[in-house]
C-alpha positions, 0 to 999 in steps of 0.5 A, a space after each residue: 464528517 459522517 457519511 450521512 452528512 457527506 450524502 446530505 451535502 450532495 457530495 460523495 468523494 470519488 475514490 480511485 482504486 489503483 490499477 493492476 494487471 491481474 487479480 491481486 490475490 486469490 481472496 481479494 478482488 476489485 469487487 471487494 475494493 469497490 464494496 469497501 469504498 462504498 461502505 466507507 461512503 465514497 464512490 469507487 472508480 477503478 483507475 486506468 494504468 499510468 504509463 510513462 512515454 519514455 517506456 515501451 509497452 506491449 498491447 497488454 500494457 506490459 513493459 517490453 523485455 528489453 527494458 526489464 531485467 531477467 528478474 522482472 525488475 525495471 532496468 536501472 536506466 528506466 527506473 531513474 527516469 521514473 524517479 525523476 517524476 516528470 509528470 508531463 511524460 505520463 498520463 497521470 493527470 488524466 487518470 486522476 482527473 476528478 479523483 478526490 482520494 486514492 486507495 493504493 492496493 496490495 500486490 507483488 514485490 517492487 523493483 529494487 532499482 526504484 529504491 533511493 539507493 538501488 540494490 540488486 534484486 534479493 527477494 527469493 525469486 518472487 514475482 515482480 511487475 515493472 508495469 505496475 511499479 511504474 503506475 504505482 510509483 507515479 501515482 504515489 509521487 503525484 498524490 504526495 506532491 499535490 496533497 491528494 488523500 491516499 491510503 496505501 495497503 501492504 505493497 502500497 505502503 512500501 511504494 509510499 516509503 520508496 517514493 519518499 526515499 526510505 530504506 527497504 527490507 527485501 526479505 524479512 527472513 534475511 533481515 532477521 538473520 542479519 540482526 542475529 535473530 530467529 525467524 522460524 515462526 513467520 509472524 508476517 506471512 505463512 506459506 499455508 493458510 491458517 484457520 481457513 484464512 489466507 492471512 496470518 494474524 498478529 497485534 500491532 503496537 502504535 507509536 505515539 498518539 499524534 497521528 491519523 493512525 491513533 485517531 483511527 485506532 484509538 488505542 495503543 494496540 491494534 489486535 489481530 490484523 490481517 498480515 501477508 508480506 515478506 518485505 517491509 519499509 526500512 529506515 525512514 531517516 532523511 524522509 518526511 515520513 513518520 512511523 506510527 505503528 510497529 511489531 517487535 518479534 524476537 527483538 527485531 522491529 518491523 514498521 507496520 504503519 507510516 504517514 506524512 504529517 504534512 499532508 491531509 491524509 497520506 497513510 500507509 499500513 503494512 496489514 490489510 484492513 480491507 480483509 476485515 471489511 470483506 469478511 463481514 460484508 462479503 463473506 458474512 463471517 465474523 472477524 478476529 479483528 475489529 471490523 469498525 476500526 478496519 472500516 474507519 481507515 477508509 472512512 477517514 480517507 473519504 472524510 479527508 478527500 471531501 475537503 
């Protein structure tokens, strides 16, 4: 259904934008996310933090030190409580009251204690945020269990995989080394901006055609996506998720998109389509990627949230 029809029908879906306790990164903020949702035909709402009553928080909503590891990861005993998905111990129903769909944004690395098979933290010392892990994990699990449409970007896609029980790659460079392959040229993230951009760019190969991903892209290759990540979703074996896009570099495959085929719209992408929308709407610049396709990811969320 087109956005014009949604407005004429007197209903514009309300899209919740997930909480974080700081600006997500130097180039994208909540004002941008709101404009993306509005451009897609939805009403943006900034969601409050989802908390679990068995976890102790300080006045700023941060998990207290005794419940997190020195790395910043949630301690295993508390992570196990989160993975139990006891929504009655949380405020998730209140936070999502009146929300028709969710945009789960990108951000920090994720506590490895939340993996289906927990691991020691091995993320080269990068930032972790236990409070956000809890909030995102509960929202993702609740949306999946209640079929609330959700699009998840970068970290958000990784949360989707973790909640569903996927494998996980904590450091892509180490993954390449374990597969006896060279990763000198980091195609997924650059430490320095390239061509004035924060993101690096690469093409994405779609996997199959029976997916929301193919419906949105309409081609076998999505060119020049905005990419900034050093972790990735691993094996989907044993989950209900399917891989819908990938990259293969030096013989090693990295998953670029996943979805749950049994849900109305449960889609995760490892790249950042919201950046293409930002470049055009906010910065008044051209984008190397296809702006219309980038916006279509969010239009599809709005469309599915309307039913």
